[in-house]
MARBA-3410 file (N, C-alpha, C, O; in Angstrom, 1 decimal):
260
103.3,-9.6,143.9,103.8,-10.9,144.2,102.7,-11.9,144.3,102.7,-13.0,143.7 ~ 101.7,-11.5,145.0,100.5,-12.3,145.2,99.8,-12.6,143.8,99.4,-13.7,143.5 ~ 99.8,-11.5,143.0,99.2,-11.6,141.7,100.0,-12.6,140.8,99.4,-13.4,140.1 ~ 101.3,-12.5,140.9,102.1,-13.5,140.1,101.9,-14.9,140.6,101.8,-15.8,139.7 ~ 101.8,-15.1,141.9,101.6,-16.5,142.4,100.3,-17.0,141.9,100.2,-18.2,141.5
99.2,-16.2,142.0,97.9,-16.6,141.6,97.9,-16.9,140.1,97.3,-17.9,139.7 ~ 98.6,-16.1,139.3,98.7,-16.4,137.9,99.4,-17.7,137.6,98.9,-18.5,136.8 ~ 100.5,-17.9,138.2,101.2,-19.2,138.0,100.4,-20.4,138.4,100.3,-21.4,137.7 ~ 99.7,-20.3,139.6,98.9,-21.4,140.0,97.7,-21.6,139.1,97.2,-22.7,138.8 ~ 97.1,-20.5,138.6,96.0,-20.6,137.7,96.4,-21.2,136.4,95.6,-22.1,135.9
97.6,-20.9,135.9,98.1,-21.5,134.7,98.4,-23.0,134.9,98.1,-23.8,134.0 ~ 98.8,-23.3,136.1,99.1,-24.7,136.5,97.8,-25.5,136.4,97.7,-26.7,135.9 ~ 96.7,-25.0,137.0,95.4,-25.7,137.0,94.9,-25.8,135.6,94.3,-26.9,135.2 ~ 95.1,-24.8,134.7,94.7,-24.9,133.3,95.5,-26.0,132.6,94.9,-26.8,131.8 ~ 96.8,-26.0,132.9,97.6,-27.0,132.2,97.2,-28.4,132.7,97.2,-29.4,131.9
96.9,-28.5,134.0,96.4,-29.8,134.5,95.1,-30.3,133.8,94.9,-31.4,133.5 ~ 94.2,-29.3,133.7,92.9,-29.6,133.0,93.1,-30.0,131.6,92.4,-30.8,131.0 ~ 94.2,-29.5,130.9,94.5,-29.9,129.6,95.4,-31.1,129.5,95.9,-31.5,128.4 ~ 95.6,-31.7,130.7,96.4,-33.0,130.7,97.9,-32.7,130.4,98.5,-33.7,130.0 ~ 98.3,-31.5,130.7,99.8,-31.2,130.5,100.4,-31.3,131.9,100.7,-30.2,132.5
100.7,-32.5,132.3,101.1,-32.6,133.7,102.5,-32.0,133.9,102.8,-31.5,135.0 ~ 103.4,-32.2,133.0,104.7,-31.7,133.2,104.7,-30.2,133.2,105.4,-29.6,134.0 ~ 103.9,-29.6,132.4,103.8,-28.1,132.4,103.2,-27.6,133.7,103.7,-26.6,134.3 ~ 102.2,-28.3,134.2,101.6,-28.0,135.5,102.6,-28.1,136.6,102.6,-27.2,137.5 ~ 103.3,-29.2,136.6,104.3,-29.3,137.7,105.4,-28.3,137.6,105.8,-27.7,138.7
105.8,-27.9,136.4,106.8,-26.8,136.3,106.3,-25.5,136.8,107.0,-24.7,137.5 ~ 105.0,-25.2,136.5,104.4,-24.0,137.0,104.3,-23.9,138.5,104.5,-22.9,139.1 ~ 103.9,-25.1,139.1,103.8,-25.1,140.6,105.2,-24.9,141.2,105.3,-24.2,142.2 ~ 106.2,-25.6,140.7,107.5,-25.4,141.2,108.0,-24.0,141.1,108.6,-23.5,142.0 ~ 107.7,-23.4,140.0,108.1,-22.0,139.8,107.4,-21.1,140.8,108.0,-20.2,141.4
106.1,-21.3,141.1,105.4,-20.5,142.1,106.0,-20.7,143.4,106.1,-19.8,144.2 ~ 106.3,-22.0,143.8,106.9,-22.2,145.1,108.3,-21.6,145.2,108.6,-21.0,146.3 ~ 109.1,-21.6,144.2,110.4,-20.9,144.2,110.3,-19.4,144.4,111.0,-18.8,145.1 ~ 109.3,-18.8,143.6,109.0,-17.4,143.8,108.6,-17.1,145.2,109.1,-16.0,145.8 ~ 107.8,-17.9,145.8,107.3,-17.7,147.2,108.5,-17.7,148.1,108.6,-16.9,149.0
109.4,-18.7,148.0,110.5,-18.9,148.9,111.5,-17.7,148.7,112.0,-17.2,149.7 ~ 111.8,-17.4,147.5,112.8,-16.3,147.2,112.3,-15.0,147.7,113.0,-14.2,148.3 ~ 111.0,-14.7,147.5,110.4,-13.5,148.0,110.3,-13.4,149.5,110.1,-12.3,150.1 ~ 110.4,-14.5,150.2,110.2,-14.6,151.7,111.6,-14.5,152.4,111.6,-14.4,153.6 ~ 112.7,-14.7,151.7,114.0,-14.7,152.2,114.7,-13.4,152.0,114.2,-12.6,151.2
115.8,-13.1,152.6,116.4,-11.7,152.5,116.9,-11.4,151.1,116.9,-10.2,150.8 ~ 117.3,-12.3,150.3,118.0,-12.0,149.1,117.2,-11.2,148.1,117.6,-10.1,147.7 ~ 116.0,-11.7,147.6,115.3,-11.0,146.6,114.7,-9.7,147.1,115.0,-8.7,146.4 ~ 114.1,-9.5,148.2,113.7,-8.2,148.7,114.8,-7.2,148.9,114.7,-6.0,148.7 ~ 116.0,-7.8,149.3,117.2,-6.9,149.5,117.6,-6.3,148.2,117.9,-5.1,148.1
117.7,-7.1,147.1,118.0,-6.6,145.8,117.0,-5.5,145.3,117.4,-4.5,144.8 ~ 115.7,-5.8,145.5,114.7,-4.9,145.0,114.7,-3.6,145.8,114.6,-2.6,145.1 ~ 114.8,-3.6,147.1,114.7,-2.4,147.8,116.0,-1.5,147.6,115.9,-0.3,147.7 ~ 117.1,-2.2,147.5,118.4,-1.4,147.2,118.2,-0.6,145.9,118.7,0.6,145.9 ~ 117.6,-1.2,144.9,117.5,-0.5,143.7,116.5,0.7,143.8,116.7,1.7,143.1
115.6,0.6,144.7,114.6,1.7,144.8,115.2,2.9,145.7,114.9,4.0,145.5 ~ 116.0,2.5,146.7,116.5,3.5,147.6,117.8,4.2,147.2,118.2,5.3,147.7 ~ 118.6,3.5,146.4,119.9,4.0,146.0,119.9,5.4,145.5,119.1,5.8,144.7 ~ 120.9,6.2,146.0,121.1,7.5,145.5,120.3,8.7,146.1,120.5,9.8,145.7 ~ 119.5,8.4,147.1,118.6,9.4,147.7,119.2,9.7,149.1,119.5,8.9,149.9
119.3,11.0,149.3,119.8,11.5,150.6,118.8,11.5,151.7,117.6,11.6,151.4 ~ 119.2,11.4,152.9,118.4,11.6,154.1,118.7,12.9,154.8,118.1,13.2,155.9 ~ 119.5,13.8,154.2,119.9,15.0,154.8,119.1,16.2,154.3,118.7,16.3,153.1 ~ 118.8,17.2,155.1,118.1,18.4,154.7,119.0,19.2,153.9,120.2,19.1,154.0 ~ 118.4,20.0,153.0,119.3,20.9,152.2,120.1,21.8,153.0,119.7,22.4,154.0
121.4,22.0,152.6,122.3,22.9,153.3,121.8,24.4,153.2,122.0,25.2,154.1 ~ 121.2,24.7,152.0,120.8,26.1,151.7,119.4,26.0,151.3,119.0,25.3,150.3 ~ 118.5,26.8,151.9,117.1,26.9,151.6,116.9,28.0,150.6,117.6,29.1,150.7 ~ 115.9,27.9,149.7,115.5,28.9,148.8,114.8,30.1,149.5,114.6,30.0,150.7 ~ 114.4,31.1,148.7,113.6,32.2,149.2,112.2,31.8,149.6,111.6,32.3,150.5
111.6,30.9,148.7,110.3,30.4,149.0,110.3,28.9,148.9,109.8,28.4,147.8 ~ 110.7,28.2,149.9,110.8,26.8,149.8,109.5,26.1,150.2,108.7,26.6,150.9 ~ 109.3,24.9,149.6,108.1,24.1,149.8,108.5,22.7,150.1,109.3,22.1,149.3 ~ 108.0,22.1,151.2,108.2,20.7,151.5,107.0,20.0,151.2,105.9,20.3,151.7 ~ 107.1,19.0,150.3,105.9,18.2,149.9,106.0,16.8,150.5,107.0,16.1,150.4
104.9,16.5,151.2,104.7,15.2,151.8,103.6,14.4,151.1,102.5,14.9,151.0 ~ 103.9,13.2,150.7,102.9,12.4,150.0,102.2,11.4,150.9,102.8,10.9,151.9 ~ 100.9,11.2,150.6,100.1,10.3,151.4,100.6,8.9,151.3,101.0,8.4,150.2 ~ 100.6,8.2,152.4,100.9,6.8,152.5,99.9,6.0,153.3,100.2,5.0,154.0 ~ 98.6,6.5,153.1,97.5,5.7,153.8,97.1,6.3,155.1,97.9,6.9,155.8
95.9,5.9,155.5,95.3,6.2,156.8,94.7,4.9,157.3,94.5,3.9,156.5 ~ 94.5,4.8,158.6,93.9,3.6,159.2,93.0,4.0,160.4,93.2,5.1,161.0 ~ 92.1,3.1,160.7,91.2,3.4,161.8,91.9,3.2,163.1,92.7,2.2,163.3 ~ 91.7,4.1,164.1,92.3,4.0,165.4,91.4,3.1,166.2,90.5,3.5,167.0 ~ 91.6,1.8,166.1,90.8,0.8,166.8,91.2,0.6,168.2,90.5,-0.1,169.0
92.3,1.1,168.6,92.8,1.0,170.0,92.0,1.8,171.0,91.6,1.3,172.1 ~ 91.6,3.0,170.5,90.7,3.8,171.4,91.4,5.1,171.7,92.7,5.1,171.8 ~ 90.6,6.1,171.9,91.2,7.5,172.2,92.0,7.5,173.5,92.8,8.4,173.6 ~ 91.7,6.6,174.4,92.4,6.7,175.7,93.8,6.3,175.6,94.6,6.7,176.4 ~ 94.2,5.6,174.5,95.6,5.2,174.3,96.3,5.9,173.2,97.5,5.7,173.0
95.7,6.8,172.5,96.3,7.5,171.4,95.6,8.9,171.2,94.6,9.2,171.9 ~ 96.2,9.6,170.3,95.7,10.9,170.0,95.4,10.9,168.5,96.2,11.4,167.7 ~ 94.2,10.4,168.1,93.9,10.3,166.7,93.8,11.7,166.0,93.5,12.7,166.7 ~ 94.0,11.7,164.7,93.9,12.9,164.0,92.5,13.3,163.6,92.3,14.2,162.7 ~ 91.5,12.6,164.2,90.1,12.9,163.9,89.3,12.5,165.1,89.5,11.4,165.6
88.4,13.4,165.6,87.5,13.0,166.7,86.7,11.8,166.4,86.3,11.5,165.2 ~ 86.3,11.0,167.4,85.4,9.9,167.2,84.1,10.3,166.7,83.6,11.4,167.1 ~ 83.5,9.6,165.8,82.2,10.0,165.2,81.1,9.6,166.1,81.3,8.7,167.0 ~ 79.9,10.1,165.9,78.7,9.9,166.7,78.3,8.4,166.7,77.7,7.9,167.6 ~ 78.6,7.7,165.5,78.1,6.4,165.4,79.1,5.3,165.9,79.0,4.2,165.6
80.1,5.8,166.6,81.2,5.0,167.3,82.1,4.4,166.3,82.8,3.4,166.6 ~ 82.1,4.9,165.0,83.1,4.4,164.1,84.5,4.9,164.5,84.7,6.1,164.8 ~ 85.5,4.0,164.6,86.8,4.4,165.1,87.4,5.6,164.2,87.2,5.5,163.0 ~ 88.0,6.6,164.8,88.5,7.7,164.0,89.6,7.4,163.1,90.3,6.4,163.3 ~ 89.9,8.1,162.1,91.0,7.9,161.2,92.3,8.5,161.8,92.2,9.6,162.4
93.4,7.8,161.6,94.6,8.3,162.0,95.7,8.1,160.9,95.4,7.4,159.9 ~ 96.8,8.6,161.1,97.9,8.4,160.1,98.3,7.0,160.0,98.4,6.2,161.0 ~ 98.4,6.5,158.7,98.8,5.1,158.5,100.3,4.9,159.0,101.1,5.8,159.0 ~ 100.5,3.6,159.4,101.8,3.3,160.0,103.0,3.6,159.1,104.1,3.8,159.6 ~ 102.8,3.6,157.8,103.9,3.8,156.9,104.2,5.2,156.6,105.1,5.6,155.8
103.4,6.1,157.1,103.5,7.6,156.9,104.3,8.3,157.9,104.7,9.5,157.7 ~ 104.5,7.7,159.1,105.0,8.5,160.2,106.4,9.0,159.9,106.8,10.1,160.3 ~ 107.3,8.2,159.3,108.6,8.6,159.0,108.6,9.9,158.1,109.4,10.8,158.3 ~ 107.7,9.9,157.2,107.6,11.1,156.3,107.1,12.4,157.1,107.6,13.5,156.9 ~ 106.2,12.2,158.0,105.7,13.3,158.8,106.8,13.8,159.7,106.9,15.0,159.9
107.5,12.9,160.4,108.6,13.3,161.2,109.7,14.1,160.4,110.2,15.1,160.9 ~ 110.0,13.6,159.3,111.0,14.3,158.4,110.5,15.7,158.0,111.2,16.6,158.0 ~ 109.2,15.8,157.7,108.6,17.1,157.3,108.7,18.1,158.5,109.0,19.2,158.3 ~ 108.4,17.6,159.7,108.6,18.5,160.9,110.0,19.0,161.0,110.3,20.1,161.2 ~ 111.0,18.0,160.9,112.4,18.4,161.0,112.8,19.4,159.9,113.5,20.4,160.2
112.3,19.1,158.7,112.7,20.0,157.6,112.1,21.4,157.8,112.7,22.4,157.5 ~ 110.8,21.4,158.2,110.2,22.7,158.5,111.0,23.5,159.5,111.2,24.7,159.3 ~ 111.4,22.9,160.6,112.1,23.7,161.6,113.5,24.1,161.1,113.9,25.2,161.4 ~ 114.1,23.3,160.3,115.4,23.6,159.7,115.3,24.8,158.8,116.1,25.7,158.8 ~ 114.2,24.8,158.0,113.9,25.9,157.0,113.6,27.2,157.8,114.1,28.2,157.5
112.8,27.0,158.8,112.4,28.2,159.6,113.6,28.8,160.3,113.6,30.1,160.4 ~ 114.5,28.0,160.8,115.7,28.6,161.4,116.6,29.3,160.5,117.2,30.3,160.9 ~ 116.5,29.0,159.2,117.4,29.7,158.2,116.7,30.8,157.5,117.3,31.9,157.3 ~ 115.4,30.6,157.2,114.7,31.6,156.4,113.6,32.3,157.1,113.1,33.3,156.6 ~ 113.3,31.9,158.3,112.1,32.4,159.0,110.9,31.6,158.7,110.7,31.1,157.6
110.0,31.5,159.7,108.9,30.6,159.6,107.9,31.1,158.5,107.3,30.2,157.9 ~ 107.8,32.4,158.2,106.9,32.9,157.2,107.2,32.4,155.8,106.4,32.4,155.0 ~ 108.5,32.1,155.6,108.9,31.8,154.2,108.7,30.3,153.9,108.8,29.9,152.8 ~ 108.5,29.5,154.9,108.5,28.0,154.8,107.1,27.4,154.8,106.3,27.8,155.6 ~ 106.9,26.6,153.8,105.5,25.9,153.8,105.7,24.4,153.5,106.7,23.9,153.0
104.6,23.7,154.0,104.6,22.3,153.8,103.3,21.9,153.1,102.2,22.3,153.5 ~ 103.4,21.2,152.0,102.2,20.8,151.2,102.0,19.3,151.5,102.9,18.5,151.3 ~ 100.8,19.0,152.0,100.5,17.6,152.2,99.5,17.1,151.1,98.4,17.7,150.9 ~ 99.9,16.1,150.4,99.2,15.7,149.2,98.7,14.3,149.3,99.5,13.3,149.6 ~ 97.4,14.1,149.2,96.8,12.8,149.3,95.3,12.8,149.5,94.8,13.6,150.4
94.6,12.1,148.7,93.1,12.2,148.7,92.5,11.0,149.6,93.2,10.6,150.6 ~ 91.4,10.5,149.2,90.7,9.5,150.0,90.4,8.3,149.0,89.2,8.1,148.7 ~ 91.4,7.6,148.5,91.2,6.6,147.5,90.4,5.4,148.0,89.7,4.7,147.2 ~ 90.4,5.2,149.3,89.6,4.0,149.9,88.3,4.4,150.4,87.5,3.6,150.9 ~ 87.9,5.7,150.1,86.6,6.2,150.5,86.3,6.0,152.0,85.2,5.5,152.4
87.2,6.4,152.8,87.0,6.3,154.3,86.3,7.5,154.9,86.0,7.6,156.1 ~ 86.1,8.6,154.1,85.4,9.7,154.5,86.2,11.0,154.8,85.7,12.0,155.1 ~ 87.5,10.8,154.7,88.4,11.9,155.0,89.7,11.7,154.2,90.2,10.6,154.1 ~ 90.3,12.8,153.6,91.5,12.7,152.8,92.7,12.4,153.7,92.7,12.9,154.8 ~ 93.7,11.8,153.1,95.0,11.6,153.8,95.6,12.9,154.2,96.1,13.1,155.3
95.4,13.9,153.3,96.0,15.2,153.5,95.4,15.9,154.8,96.1,16.5,155.5 ~ 94.1,15.8,154.9,93.5,16.4,156.1,93.9,15.7,157.4,94.2,16.4,158.4 ~ 94.0,14.4,157.4,94.4,13.6,158.5,95.9,13.9,158.9,96.2,14.2,160.1 ~ 96.7,14.0,157.9,98.2,14.3,158.1,98.3,15.7,158.6,99.1,16.0,159.6 ~ 97.6,16.6,158.0,97.7,18.0,158.4,97.4,18.2,159.9,98.0,19.0,160.6
96.3,17.6,160.3,95.9,17.7,161.7,96.9,17.1,162.6,97.2,17.6,163.7 ~ 97.5,16.0,162.2,98.6,15.4,163.0,99.8,16.4,163.1,100.4,16.5,164.2 ~ 100.2,17.0,162.0,101.3,17.9,162.0,101.0,19.1,162.9,101.9,19.6,163.6 ~ 99.8,19.7,162.8,99.4,20.8,163.7,99.5,20.4,165.2,100.0,21.1,166.0 ~ 99.0,19.2,165.5,99.1,18.7,166.9,100.5,18.5,167.3,100.8,18.5,168.5
101.5,18.3,166.4,102.9,18.1,166.7,103.7,19.5,166.7,104.9,19.5,166.9 ~ 103.0,20.6,166.5,103.6,21.9,166.7,103.8,22.7,165.4,104.4,23.7,165.5 ~ 103.4,22.2,164.3,103.6,23.0,163.1,102.5,24.0,162.9,101.3,23.7,163.1 ~ 102.8,25.3,162.6,101.7,26.3,162.5,100.8,26.0,161.4,101.2,25.5,160.3 ~ 99.5,26.2,161.6,98.5,25.9,160.6,98.7,26.7,159.3,98.4,26.3,158.2
99.2,27.9,159.5,99.4,28.8,158.3,100.6,28.4,157.4,100.7,28.8,156.3 ~ 101.4,27.4,157.9,102.5,26.9,157.1,102.0,25.8,156.2,102.7,25.3,155.3 ~ 100.8,25.3,156.4,100.3,24.1,155.7,99.5,24.4,154.5,98.6,25.3,154.5 ~ 99.7,23.6,153.5,98.9,23.6,152.3,98.3,22.2,152.1,99.1,21.3,152.3 ~ 97.1,22.1,151.7,96.5,20.8,151.6,96.0,20.5,150.2,95.3,21.3,149.6
96.4,19.4,149.6,95.9,18.9,148.3,95.2,17.6,148.6,95.9,16.6,148.8 ~ 93.9,17.6,148.6,93.2,16.4,149.1,92.4,15.7,148.0,91.4,15.0,148.3 ~ 92.7,15.9,146.7,91.9,15.3,145.7,92.6,14.2,145.0,91.9,13.4,144.3 ~ 93.9,14.0,145.1,94.6,13.0,144.4,94.4,11.6,144.9,94.2,11.4,146.1 ~ 94.3,10.6,143.9,94.1,9.2,144.2,95.3,8.3,144.1,95.2,7.2,144.4
96.3,8.8,143.5,97.5,8.0,143.2,98.7,9.0,143.1,98.6,10.2,143.2 ~ 99.9,8.4,142.9,101.1,9.2,142.8,101.1,10.1,141.7,101.6,11.3,141.8 ~ 100.7,9.7,140.5,100.6,10.6,139.3,99.8,11.8,139.6,100.1,12.9,139.2 ~ 98.6,11.6,140.2,97.8,12.8,140.6,98.4,13.6,141.7,98.2,14.8,141.7 ~ 99.1,13.0,142.6,99.8,13.8,143.6,100.7,14.8,142.9,100.7,16.0,143.3
101.4,14.3,141.9,102.3,15.2,141.2,101.6,16.3,140.3,101.9,17.4,140.3 ~ 100.5,15.8,139.7,99.8,16.7,138.8,99.1,17.8,139.6,99.2,19.0,139.2 ~ 98.4,17.5,140.6,97.7,18.5,141.4,98.7,19.4,142.2,98.4,20.6,142.4 ~ 99.8,18.8,142.7,100.8,19.6,143.4,101.4,20.6,142.5,101.7,21.7,142.9 ~ 101.7,20.2,141.2,102.4,21.1,140.3,101.5,22.3,140.0,102.0,23.4,139.9
100.2,22.1,139.9,99.3,23.3,139.7,99.4,24.3,140.8,99.4,25.5,140.6 ~ 99.4,23.8,142.0,99.5,24.6,143.2,100.9,25.3,143.3,100.9,26.5,143.6 ~ 102.0,24.6,143.0,103.3,25.2,143.0,103.4,26.3,142.0,104.0,27.4,142.3 ~ 102.8,26.1,140.8,102.9,27.1,139.8,102.1,28.4,140.1,102.5,29.5,139.7 ~ 101.0,28.2,140.8,100.3,29.4,141.3,101.0,30.2,142.3,100.9,31.4,142.3
101.7,29.6,143.2,102.3,30.3,144.3,103.8,30.5,144.2,104.4,31.2,145.1 ~ 104.4,30.1,143.1,105.7,30.5,142.7,106.8,30.1,143.8,107.6,30.9,144.2 ~ 106.8,28.9,144.2,107.8,28.4,145.1,109.1,28.1,144.3,109.0,27.7,143.1 ~ 110.2,28.4,144.9,111.5,28.3,144.1,112.3,27.1,144.5,113.4,26.9,143.9 ~ 111.9,26.4,145.5,112.6,25.2,145.9,111.6,24.1,146.5,110.8,24.5,147.3
111.6,22.9,145.9,110.7,21.9,146.3,111.4,20.7,146.9,112.1,20.0,146.1 ~ 111.2,20.4,148.1,111.8,19.2,148.7,110.7,18.1,148.8,109.7,18.3,149.5 ~ 110.9,17.0,148.1,109.9,16.0,148.1,110.2,14.9,149.1,111.3,14.3,149.0 ~ 109.3,14.6,150.0,109.5,13.6,151.0,108.5,12.5,150.8,107.3,12.7,150.7 ~ 109.1,11.3,150.6,108.2,10.1,150.4,109.0,8.9,150.9,110.2,8.9,151.0
108.3,7.9,151.3,108.9,6.7,151.8,110.0,6.1,150.9,109.9,6.3,149.7 ~ 111.0,5.5,151.4,112.2,5.1,150.7,111.7,4.2,149.5,112.3,4.3,148.4 ~ 110.7,3.3,149.7,110.3,2.5,148.6,109.6,3.3,147.5,109.6,2.9,146.3 ~ 108.9,4.4,147.9,108.0,5.1,147.0,108.7,6.3,146.3,108.1,6.9,145.4 ~ 109.9,6.7,146.8,110.5,7.9,146.4,110.9,8.0,144.9,110.6,8.9,144.2
111.4,6.9,144.4,111.9,6.9,143.0,110.8,7.1,142.0,110.9,7.9,141.1 ~ 109.7,6.4,142.2,108.5,6.6,141.3,107.9,8.0,141.5,107.5,8.6,140.5 ~ 107.9,8.5,142.7,107.4,9.9,143.0,108.2,10.9,142.2,107.6,11.9,141.7 ~ 109.5,10.8,142.3,110.4,11.8,141.6,110.1,11.8,140.1,110.0,12.8,139.5 ~ 109.9,10.6,139.5,109.6,10.5,138.1,108.4,11.2,137.7,108.3,12.0,136.8
107.3,11.0,138.5,106.0,11.7,138.3,106.1,13.2,138.5,105.5,13.9,137.7 ~ 106.8,13.6,139.5,106.9,15.1,139.7,107.7,15.8,138.6,107.3,16.8,138.2 ~ 108.7,15.1,138.2,109.5,15.7,137.1,108.8,15.7,135.8,109.0,16.5,134.9 ~ 107.9,14.8,135.6,107.0,14.7,134.4,106.2,16.0,134.3,106.0,16.5,133.2 ~ 105.8,16.6,135.4,105.0,17.8,135.4,105.9,19.1,135.6,105.4,20.1,136.0
107.2,19.0,135.4,108.1,20.1,135.3,108.6,20.6,136.7,109.1,21.7,136.8 ~ 108.5,19.8,137.7,108.9,20.2,139.0,110.3,19.5,139.3,110.4,18.3,139.4 ~ 111.3,20.4,139.4,112.7,19.9,139.7,112.8,19.7,141.2,113.4,20.5,141.9 ~ 112.3,18.6,141.7,112.3,18.4,143.1,113.6,17.9,143.6,114.4,17.4,142.9 ~ 113.8,18.3,144.9,115.0,17.7,145.7,114.4,16.6,146.5,113.7,16.8,147.5
114.7,15.3,146.1,114.2,14.2,146.8,114.8,13.9,148.2,116.1,14.0,148.3 ~ 114.1,13.6,149.2,114.6,13.3,150.5,114.0,12.0,151.0,112.7,11.9,151.0 ~ 114.8,11.1,151.4,114.3,9.8,151.9,114.3,9.8,153.4,115.3,9.9,154.0 ~ 113.1,9.7,154.0,112.9,9.8,155.4,113.3,8.6,156.2,113.4,8.6,157.4 ~ 113.5,7.4,155.5,113.7,6.2,156.2,114.6,5.3,155.4,114.9,5.6,154.2
115.0,4.2,156.0,115.8,3.2,155.3,115.0,1.9,155.6,114.8,1.5,156.7 ~ 114.7,1.2,154.5,114.0,-0.1,154.6,114.9,-1.2,154.1,115.5,-1.2,153.1 ~ 114.9,-2.3,154.9,115.7,-3.4,154.6,115.0,-4.7,155.1,114.2,-4.6,156.0 ~ 115.2,-5.8,154.4,114.5,-7.1,154.8,115.1,-7.6,156.1,116.2,-7.3,156.5 ~ 114.3,-8.5,156.7,114.8,-9.3,157.8,116.0,-10.1,157.4,115.9,-10.8,156.4
117.1,-10.2,158.2,118.3,-11.0,157.8,118.1,-12.5,158.0,118.9,-13.3,157.6 ~ 117.0,-12.9,158.6,116.8,-14.3,158.9,116.7,-15.1,157.6,116.0,-14.7,156.7 ~ 117.4,-16.2,157.6,117.4,-17.0,156.3,116.1,-17.8,156.1,115.7,-18.0,155.0 ~ 115.4,-18.1,157.2,114.1,-18.8,157.0,113.1,-17.8,156.4,113.1,-16.7,156.7 ~ 112.3,-18.3,155.5,111.2,-17.5,154.9,110.3,-16.9,156.0,109.9,-17.5,157.0
109.9,-15.6,155.8,109.0,-15.0,156.7,108.1,-14.0,156.0,108.4,-13.5,154.9 ~ 107.0,-13.7,156.6,105.9,-12.9,155.9,106.4,-11.5,155.7,106.0,-10.8,154.7 ~ 107.2,-10.9,156.6,107.7,-9.6,156.5,108.4,-9.4,155.2,108.2,-8.4,154.5 ~ 109.3,-10.3,154.9,110.1,-10.2,153.6,109.2,-10.3,152.4,109.4,-9.7,151.4 ~ 108.2,-11.2,152.5,107.3,-11.4,151.4,106.5,-10.1,151.1,106.3,-9.7,150.0
106.1,-9.4,152.2,105.4,-8.2,152.1,106.3,-7.1,151.4,105.8,-6.4,150.5 ~ 107.6,-7.1,151.8,108.5,-6.1,151.3,108.7,-6.4,149.8,108.8,-5.5,149.0 ~ 108.8,-7.7,149.4,109.0,-8.0,148.0,107.8,-7.5,147.2,107.9,-7.0,146.1 ~ 106.6,-7.8,147.7,105.3,-7.3,147.1,105.3,-5.8,146.9,104.9,-5.3,145.8 ~ 105.7,-5.1,148.0,105.6,-3.6,147.9,106.7,-3.1,146.9,106.4,-2.2,146.1
107.9,-3.7,146.9,108.9,-3.3,145.9,108.5,-3.6,144.5,108.7,-2.7,143.6 ~ 107.9,-4.7,144.2,107.4,-5.1,142.9,106.4,-4.1,142.4,106.3,-3.8,141.2 ~ 105.5,-3.7,143.4,104.5,-2.7,143.0,105.1,-1.4,142.5,104.6,-0.8,141.6 ~ 106.2,-1.0,143.1,106.8,0.2,142.7,107.5,0.1,141.3,107.4,0.9,140.5 ~ 108.2,-1.1,141.1,108.8,-1.3,139.8,107.7,-1.4,138.7,108.0,-0.9,137.6
106.6,-2.0,139.0,105.5,-2.1,138.0,105.0,-0.7,137.7,104.6,-0.3,136.6 ~ 104.9,0.2,138.8,104.4,1.5,138.6,105.4,2.3,137.7,104.9,3.1,136.9 ~ 106.7,2.2,137.9,107.7,2.8,137.1,107.6,2.3,135.6,107.6,3.1,134.7 ~ 107.4,1.0,135.5,107.3,0.5,134.1,106.0,1.0,133.4,106.1,1.3,132.2 ~ 105.0,1.1,134.2,103.7,1.6,133.6,103.9,3.0,133.2,103.4,3.4,132.1
104.6,3.8,133.9,104.8,5.2,133.5,105.5,5.3,132.2,105.1,6.0,131.3 ~ 106.6,4.5,132.1,107.4,4.6,130.8,106.6,4.0,129.6,106.7,4.5,128.5 ~ 105.8,3.0,129.9,105.0,2.4,128.8,103.9,3.5,128.4,103.7,3.7,127.2 ~ 103.3,4.1,129.3,102.3,5.1,129.0,102.9,6.3,128.3,102.4,6.9,127.4 ~ 104.1,6.7,128.7,104.8,7.8,128.1,105.2,7.5,126.6,105.0,8.3,125.8
105.6,6.2,126.4,105.9,5.8,125.0,104.7,5.8,124.1,104.8,6.1,122.9 ~ 103.5,5.5,124.7,102.3,5.5,124.0,101.6,6.8,123.9,100.5,6.9,123.2 ~ 102.1,7.8,124.6,101.5,9.1,124.6,100.2,9.2,125.5,99.4,10.1,125.2 ~ 100.1,8.4,126.5,98.9,8.3,127.3,99.1,9.2,128.6,98.1,9.4,129.3 ~ 100.3,9.6,129.0,100.5,10.4,130.2,100.0,11.8,130.0,100.1,12.6,130.9
END
């Protein structure tokens, strides 16, 4: 969304420089309309419904003999509040750099993974159930998302032996690629894919590209603020949803060109 607004305003400035005042005015009005629509409930509501539709929030009724729950990285952030008010997933470093903790948008996926693991263990036994945490360190913060999430899951009661870590991926496509290699080596017969409601549709496309017939599970429901007045939260939601649609479009374009 921000990129679109910058593009429209940049074109408006170019048109103004070329003395095309009507074109410049039209571009500015278009940018303002996009900003207003993206900040009100209607546009983000339409966008997020399209991404979330058709995905269940319920655990499988029947678990396989060797089930795997896959949790995708959704970012990490520095625990700037301080260790006295939280339990970060990494000890404070010697140079007083705030430790890394789970990103705010990942907690719903981790809670869902815990619930799924316990449901699987109750039906198949703990030894049969595994959780794969997939996510590298794309922002070069010094620790992979998978490591941070795994430590948080262990602190929440998940056995360490149930966890598998894929910490090399930098994006969703690599999440799927590297996870597929691990699944094929260990012969899991059921894969439950857990990702944020906005991110799940693109994740399913990428995982199925690598031959994994995943069972998608949506850990949360995301909806815009119902307030009619424009607000930043809805604009952020519009931007996040457009990012997902662009990612899906990129996948299909690359597939058509043979680049995937």
